N, C-alpha and C positions, 0 to 999 in steps of 0.2 A: 295122546289124543291130538289130532291135528287142530290147529287154530281155525276159528271160524273167519270167514271173509265177509266184511260188512260193506254194503253199498248204501251210502247216505243219499236218500232220494226223496223228492216230494211225492204228492199223489201220483199214482200210476195211470190216472185217467179213468179208472173204473169207479166213477163217483158213486154210483148207486149200489156197489157191491156191499160195502159196509160204511160208507161215507168216511173213508179212511183218512187218517190224520196226516197232514202234510209233513210233519217232522219225522215220520217213521223211518229210522234206519232199518235196513233189511239184511237178513242172512241170505247169502246166495246159495241156491241149491243147484240141482242139475235137472233140466237145462238152466242156463243162467237167468232166464226170465222168471223162473219159478221161485219166488221170494217169500220169506216168512218174516213178519214184523218182529223186531226185538222188543219194542216198547209200544204200548197202546195208550190211548187217551190223550187229552191236551197236555202238552209238555209244559205249558206255563199257565198258572192261574191268573186271575185278574190282579191279585195283590202282587204276584211275582212280576208281572208286566210293569205295574206302577213302580215297584222298587227298582227294576232294571232301568227304567227311564230316568229316575232321579239319580241313580248311581252313574249312568253313562253321561248324564248332563254335567256332573262334577268331573268325571274322568276326562271329558273333552278338553277342559282347560288345562288339566295336568298333562295330557297327551300333547297338546299344542306347545306347552312350555318346554317339553322335551324335544319335539320335532323341529320347531322353528330354528333353533341354533344349528341343528344338523343341516338343514336346508341352506342356511347362510354359509356354513362351512363348505359344503360340496360345490356351491356355486361361486364362492369367493366374493360374497357381497355382505353388506351389513344393513339389511332391510328391517324395517320396524315390524313389531307384532301386528300393528294395524294392517300393514301391507299383506303379511302372510295370512292373517285371519280373513281378510277380504278374498284373497285368491284361493285359499285351501280350506277355510273353516267349514264350509258346507260339506265338502267332500269328506273331510276327516270325521265329521259328525256321523255321516251315513256309514263310512268305513267302520267306525267303532261299533255301531249297532249290528252291522252284518257280521263282523268278526266275532263279536261277543256271542251272538246267537249260534253261529256255527261251532265255536269252541265249546259252548255250554252243551249243545247236543252231543258233541263228540265225547266230552267228559262223562256225561250220563251213561253213555254206552260203555265207556271204559270202566266206570264204577260197577256196572252190572256184569260185564264179561271178563274183566281183567285183561287177558291177552287176546289179541285178534289181529287180523290183517285188514287193510282198507283198499277198496277199489279206487285207484287214483291215476295220477299222471307221472310219468318218468321225469326226473329233474331236468333233463335236457329239453323237455317241452314246456317248462315253466316260462312264461313271458308276461310282462305287464300289459295292461290296456294302454291304448294311445291317449285317451282322455279320461278325466274323472267321471264323466257321465257314462263312458264305456264300461267302467267298473260297476257303477250303480245299476246300469241297464243289464249288464251281463249277469251280475250276482242275483238279480231278481228273476231272470227268465232263462238263463242258459245253463244247461247241464255241464258243459265243458268248463265253464268258469267256476262252477261250484265244485267240480271235481278237483280243480286246481286249489281252491281254498282248503278243502279237506286234506289234500296231499300235503300242503304246507303245515297244517295243524298236526297231521300224523308225524311228519318229519320232526317237528319241534318236540313231540312227545315220544320219539324213538319207536314209533309203531310202524311195522313193515308195510310197504305200499305194493300192491299188485297192479302194475300199470296196464292200462287198456288203451287201444287205439281210439283216437277221438272219433266220435260218431256224428259230429256236426261240422259244418264248414267253419273256417277260421273267422269267427265273429269279431276278432280283434281289429280287423281292417275294414269291416263292412257294416255290421248292424249298428255300431255306435256312431257312425258318421251321419249326422242329420242333414238331409238335403235342404238347401236354401230355397226360399220362394223367389223366383227370378222373373215373374211376369212384370210387365212395364209399369203398372200402377204401384206395385210393391217397391220397385226400384225408385220410383218418384217419391214415395213416402218415406223411404229409408234415409232419414235425416238425423238419427239419434246421435251419431258421433260428431255432428256439426252443431248441435243445439245447446242452449244454456241449461235446459232441463231435459235429460235423456230418459226415455221410457224403453224398457226392454220387454217385448212381447206382452203388451198390456192387456190384450184381449178386447181392446176398444172397438175393433172393427174399422174398416177403412173410412167409412163415412164419418163416424164419430171422431176418429183421429184427425181427419182433415179439418173438421169443425174446431177441434181443440187447438190445432196449429194456427188457424186463422184468428181465433179468439185471443190467443196469447201473443199475436204479432210474430208468429213463427219462432217464438222462444222455446217451444216444446217440440221435440221430435222423437220418433220411435226407431229403434233398430229392428228392422223387419227381415233383413237378410242375415240370418244367424251364421256364426262362424265356428262351428264345432268340428273343425277339421285339423288334424295334426299329421304331418308327414311321418310315415314309418321310419324308424332308424334302429341301428344296431344297439342292443342293450349294453350299457356301460356298467358292468359289475364292478369296475375299479372304484368309482366313487360311491356306488350303491353300498359297498361294504361298510361305509360309515354307520349305517343303520344296524348292522350286525354287531358292532362294537358297543352298542348301547346296553346298559344294565340298570335295573330299577328294582326296589324292594317289592313293588306291585307286579305280580307275575303276569297279569293280563296286559298291563301297559308295556312291559318288557317284550312280551310276545308280539303285540300289535306293532310296536316300533320296529322290531327286528324283521317282521314280515314285509315291511316296506322295501326291503332289499329286492323283493320279487314283485311287489304289488304297487309301488308308487307309479302312477301313470307317467308315460313318456313326456307328456306336456309339462310336468313338474320336474322332470329330470333331464333327459337328453335334449329335449327341444325347448327347455326353459329360456335360454339366452336368446334364441331366435324369436320366440313368441313375445318376450319382453321388449326386445328391440322394435318389433312391429307395433306394439302397444304404445311405446314412448313416441314413436313417429306420429301416430294418430293424435296423441295428447299434445304434442308440440303445436299442432294446428288449431286445437281447441280443447280447453278444459271446461267441463260443465260445472255449474254450481250444485246441481242435484242429479243423482242417478237413481232411478226407480226401477226395481226388478222384483220378480217373483222367485223362480228357481234359476234365473239366468246365470248366477254365479256358479251353479253346478252344471247346467246343460249347455252353456255356450263358452267354450274355453277362451276364445279370442276376446270376447266381451269381459270375462272375468279378469284377464291380464290387464286390460285397459282400465277396468274399474279399480283394481288394486293400486295401480300407480296414481290414479286420480284421487282415491280416498286418502292415500298416504300424503298427498299434497294439498289436502284441504276440502275436497268435494264431499258434500253430505251424501249419505246412503240412506235410501228409504225402501224398505221392503214392501211387498204388495201381496195381499191375500189373493190366492189363485185357485182355491177350492173350498170344499165344505169342512165342517168340524172345527175350523179355526175359531178361537174365542169361546169354545164350548166345553172342551175336555179339561180335566185337571192338569194333564200334561199331554201335549201333542208335539212330538219331536220336530216336525217341520216348522211349527210355529216357534218352538223354543230356539232352534238354531237360527231361524230368520230374524228373530228379534235380538239375538246375541250379536249377530254380524252387523246389523243395520243400526243407524242412529235413530230412525223413526220407522213406524210401520203404518201402512195405509190399509184400512180394513173395510169390509162390506157393511158391517153394522156397528152400532155404538157399543164400545166396550168399557168406557170410563177409565181406561188405563192411561197413565202418563205416556206421552210420546206415541200414542196410537191415534190416528186421525181417520175418521169415517169418510169415505168417498163414494160408498155404495157399491153394489155388485156390478162391476163394469161389464162382465160378459153378457148380462141380460139387458143392458141399456138399449132401448128402442127395439128390443126383440119382439117380433110379431109372430103369432101362430097362423097357419093357413086356415082359411075358411072352409072346413070340411064337415060332412055330416058325422054326428056322434053315434057311431054304430056299436062301439064296445062299451058294455056296461061297467066293467071294472078293468083298469089297466094296472097290472101288478108290475111295478118297476123294480127290478133286482139289480144287484151289483156283484162284482167280484174283483179280485186282485191277483197279482202274480203268485205262482205256486211256491217259489222260494222266498223265504222271509227277508225283509229289509228292516224297516223301523219297528221297534217294539211300540205297540200302540193299543190303547184300550178303546178301539172302535173297529169297524169292519175293514181291516187291512190284512195283509198276507198272513201274518202269524196267527190271526184269529179266524181265518176263513173256514177251517174245519167246523168250528162251533157255529158259525153263521149258517153253513150248509145243513148242519144237524137241526138248527132252529127251523129252517125252511121245511125240512122233512117232517118235523112235528106239526107244523102248521098245515102242511098238505094232508096229513093223516086225519085231521079233524074237520077239514073244510067240507061243508055239506054240498051235495050235488047241485042244489039250487044256485050256489055261488060259483062253483066251477064252470057251470054252463054260461054264466054271465062274464066270465073272466078270460082275459088274454094276458100272457106274460111277455114282458119286454126284457130281453137279456142284454147284458153289457156287450157292446159290439165286438170287442176283441176277445177271442177264445182264451188266449194266454195258456193254452195247454190243458184246460180243464175238461174239454169235451162235454160241455153242459147242454148243448143242443140235443145230443143223443139222449141225455137223461130226461130233459123236459118233454121230449116227444113221447116218452113212455107214460107221462101223466095224463090226466083227463083234461088238462088245461090247454087251450089253444096256444101253441108255441111258435106258430108260423106267421100269422097275418101281421103282427106288430113288429116283426123283426126283419121284414123285407122292405120297410119304408123308413124315412127319416124320423128321428126322435121327435122333432117338433110336430110332424104330421101325426105321429102316434099319440102325443099328448092332446092335440086338438081333436082327435077322433074318439076320445074317451069321455064318458059321463062322470066317472069317478076314478081318482088315482089312488092306488094302494102302494105304500112304501113300507119296507121292512128294515129301514135304518133311520136314525135321526141325524140331522146335520148334513144331509147329502145336498148336492147342488140342485137336485130335483125339488127339494123343499123350497129353495129360493125361487125356482121357476114357477112352481105352483102359486107361491105368494105373489110373484110379479104379475101373473096372468089371472089371479083370483080363481084358480081351479079348485074345485072340491077335492080334498084328499083326506085319507086316513093313514095313520102310521101305527103299525103293529110290530114291535121290536123286542128283542131279548135284552133285558136290563143288565145281564151279566157281561154283555159285550161293550158297554159304554160306561165310562167313569166320568160323569159330568161335573163341572165346577158349580159353585153356588149360583152364579148368574144364570147358567143354562138350566139348572134344576128349577129355578123360580119361573123362567120363561116357559119351559115345557109343561110345568104344572098348569099354566093357563090353558094349554091345549088338552091336557089330560082331564081337566075338570069339565070340559064340554064334549068329551067323547071323540076328539080328533086324534089323540095319542093314547095308545094302550100298551102297557108292559105285560099284560096277561093275554095269552093266545085265545082262550075261550071267551073272555069278555070282549076281546077285539073282534072275534068272529061274529058275535051277537050284534055288536055295533055296526060292523060292516054290512050285515044283512039288512039292518034298518036303513042305513045310509043309501044303500044301492037301490032301494025301492023307488026313491025319488031324490037323487043326489042334489039337485039344485035347490029344492025346497029345504032339505036337511041342512045344506050349507048356509042358506040365508036366514036361518033362525036367529033371532036377535041376540041371544046370549052367546051363541057360537061366533057370530060376526064380531061382537064386542071383544071377545077373547082373542080371536085371530088378528084383529086390527091392532090390539095392544101388543101382541107378539110381533107382528110385522114391523111396527114402528121402531122397535129396539133391535130386533134380530136382522132386519133387512133394510139397509139404507137405500132409499130411492136414488139411483145414480143419475147424474146429468153432467154435461160438459161444463156448465157454469160452476157446479159444485167442485168438480175436480180442479179446475183452474183456480178457484178461490183458495182451496187448501194448499196447492202447490205455491201459489203466490204468497200466502201467509208464511209458509215454511221458509221460503227464501227471504222474506222480510225480517223474520226473526233471527236470521243469521247473515247480517250484512257483510261479514268477513268473506263470504263466498262470492260476492259480486266483483271483487277485484283480483281474482285469481289470474296469475300470469298466463298469457296465451302461448308463450314460447318457453318451454321448460327444459332445463337441464336438470333432470329429476334428482332432487336430494330428498332424503327421507325426513321430512319435517314432522314435528310432533302433531298428534291428532288435535282436532279442534277442541276447544274447551267445552266440556259437557258431552263429548262423544267418547266412544269406547277406545281405550288405548290399544 
């Protein structure tokens, strides 16, 4: 009997056919597009996701302990773990999550079928991404990149590969290169590399950034012209073979390290010496006392090289919250890795955790909504994420999207006509391959009017906001603008920590949050009759205000500068950092991560 040929694929775009699950590997039939799923249903339960996060969090340190000596060896250097963790730690954290997910999907099919072939790429076409963000971006969105990952997994397990010609353009040299903002004002404000306290893409906005710079006496500056560009170069498999020689009793760590022969980004391999030389030249002109960044260590390769040498020489690193769900979940991978890498963490709300400082939700500071007529009774704000998995996460992210879509479907099925007539849906602006517009246009809900205008205009034009997730940035916006909102969410999608459970219970007790669809629909019907009166009821306002005070820190330029100034004051050793550096790998600061 001939072996079956398996295509590992996400959703095929036919969302409303069976709300198909993104993990489904498929048997190829004839013609090639006629596929039948091998496995149905969610591939990971909530408990399995939580277990995977904890397991990978521990593996990250073991993996880094294995890889950092190899990186020193192939580059002929003796750089500290602090250097390599700053430079590569975020990438390797994401890399482990992605490879663990793909390998687990592969092994589940292998356990079911035994022998099979895999649709993949010929070895001669295997090539690494240029930048770490290129790998992260491509693994989340690009079929060719995922075909490469499954080819490497199949090769490691001696499974035959049926190579197919690439169906997409060469993402390696195009999609991952982020265009810099080059207008005159951004060039003027681009002072991060020259400042004592450097911010990377802080989301402050130009007006607030200028105010902070002036208030601090120009001690604070932001890097606005990002440098995520690496020159293409010939892959040097000579020194990449060092990864192939690695062996470990842990099968996954051995596989993940050995796979770096083909997957380590060019920035960390062939272009490492050049990028580090450029970074040291910038650092010789100025070394900051503090560097503040969100995902910059992953998304901006030139910034990450500069930060790594700065951190290894005494600069403090402060992470910066840049999205929702931070501080709410029992384990959030982005929060875990960012707190691992950085010495401090700047949050939007009060968490009570050591070395976490509240500076407020920067992205909404001084944000104003347009003055428009409120014509929409209920604005249902939805979300979605990329089709291919990245982080294991117990919230609405890529690995949980199928369950989220199924929840929306159940909600749609019991919505009464009186509510659908009052309702318009706001979709996430990027399609990301889901073809959701086509799906929503088949429902009874207006899917056009609120998707052809800006999001702030859509919010301003709604009498009541409906959310189907907790912890989203839209919750912060509603709190900031005091907009009436109702949350109806699936409890199986969120694994909240004790603090978040306590806070959301405040909203649940006054009918703002509902974990049950039917109860939520009843409350939504009542609220939509007169949203403003419903919202202003005394008990509801008391609960919302209590929730707001802890969940949402009101941001201000003065508050930001006070926290940064205190941070620098508590570490006087950073004030006398040498301005001209022949970089030697000095020990990390006392009290910071080694």
